[in-house]
C-alpha positions, 0 to 999 in steps of 0.5 A, spaced: 828 261 125 835 260 129 835 258 137 835 263 142 841 265 146 841 261 153 842 263 159 849 260 163 847 255 166 848 252 174 851 246 175 844 244 179 841 246 172 845 242 168 844 236 173 836 237 172 836 237 165 841 231 164 837 227 169 831 228 165 834 226 158 837 220 161 831 218 164 826 219 158 832 213 155 833 208 161 826 208 165 821 211 160 815 208 164 815 213 169 818 220 164 815 225 165 819 224 173 816 227 179 820 231 184 822 226 189 824 222 183 828 228 180 831 229 186 833 222 187 836 222 180 840 229 182 843 225 188 845 218 185 852 216 187 853 213 180 854 215 173 854 222 176 860 228 176 861 232 181 856 228 186 851 232 189 846 234 195 840 237 193 834 239 197 827 238 194 827 245 194 833 247 190 831 242 185 825 246 184 828 253 184 832 250 178 826 247 176 822 254 176 830 257 171 829 253 166 821 254 165 824 261 162 828 258 157 823 254 155 828 248 156 823 243 162 816 243 161 811 241 167 805 237 167 801 235 172 798 228 172 794 224 177 797 227 184 804 230 183 807 234 178 812 231 173 817 234 169 820 233 162 826 236 158 824 240 152 832 241 150 830 238 142 826 244 140 828 249 145 835 249 143 833 246 135 838 239 137 837 233 133 837 227 138 845 225 137 846 231 139 843 231 146 845 225 148 852 227 148 850 233 152 847 229 157 852 225 157 857 231 158 852 234 164 852 228 168 858 226 168 863 232 166 868 232 161 869 226 157 873 223 151 869 221 144 871 213 146 868 214 152 862 218 150 860 212 145 860 208 150 856 212 156 851 215 151 850 208 149 843 207 152 840 214 149 843 213 143 846 208 139 853 212 135 854 207 129 862 209 130 867 212 134 867 217 127 859 219 128 860 221 135 866 225 134 861 229 128 857 231 132 860 234 137 864 238 132 857 240 130 857 243 137 863 246 137 861 250 130 854 251 131 853 259 128 848 260 134 853 259 139 858 254 141 855 248 145 861 243 146 868 245 146 875 240 145 879 242 151 887 242 150 890 234 152 892 232 159 899 229 160 899 221 158 894 222 156 892 218 149 886 223 147 882 230 148 877 230 152 871 234 151 865 239 156 859 242 155 859 250 155 852 250 157 856 252 164 860 258 161 867 255 160 869 249 164 874 252 170 881 250 169 882 246 175 877 242 171 881 239 165 887 238 170 890 231 172 889 229 178 894 224 181 892 217 180 892 212 188 897 207 189 891 202 187 888 206 181 891 205 173 895 210 171 892 216 166 891 213 159 892 206 159 887 202 158 882 208 159 876 205 154 876 198 159 875 202 165 870 207 162 866 200 159 867 197 166 863 203 169 858 203 164 857 197 164 856 197 173 852 203 173 846 199 168 847 194 171 846 197 178 839 201 174 836 194 171 837 192 178 833 198 180 828 197 175 826 189 176 825 191 184 821 195 183 816 191 179 817 186 184 815 191 188 808 192 184 807 184 183 807 183 191 803 188 192 798 186 186 798 179 190 798 182 195 804 179 199 810 182 203 816 183 198 
């Protein structure tokens, strides 16, 4: 049985899917996510491109839309309704492909090397060739491609990849932007820059998790944080 053809998703719908998939791995103790946590993840300033400002009503509307193709499921636990993604079953994709799509939905077009780094917390690929293998599988799916290799940018050493869940990427998204005076030129130590950004994002998430744990501990001990 083949996976059904999906409708073209909006930016917010792909952001919701990406956040749910990401948080399933990075904050498993609070997954599935409440609406409030999902909104915060969608509007997160780190590890996101483009940065957006979505309201609770907009995120809820995106959730409702994603229920149609069964890409998300809601559950009622206690007083809060929680949401989880269902991409593996709905799209009939392995965990490796979901990890790649998640990184592309959250961060925009990336090279295979950048995806190898940015997917580290979602799935540990053995090497770069493994990343490329699953990217080509996504691009050559008989049911319809879900990823595409973009033309190489001037001055770049590697081609970037983009997801196709929102249709073909706009031309302006694939064109290079001129670097600022204090920024390195495109293609220079790109993997090192991507690694530093990934490490900063990971450290920020770990600090947030530690703050939440400290808050819980202080509450249990009856002391102020």
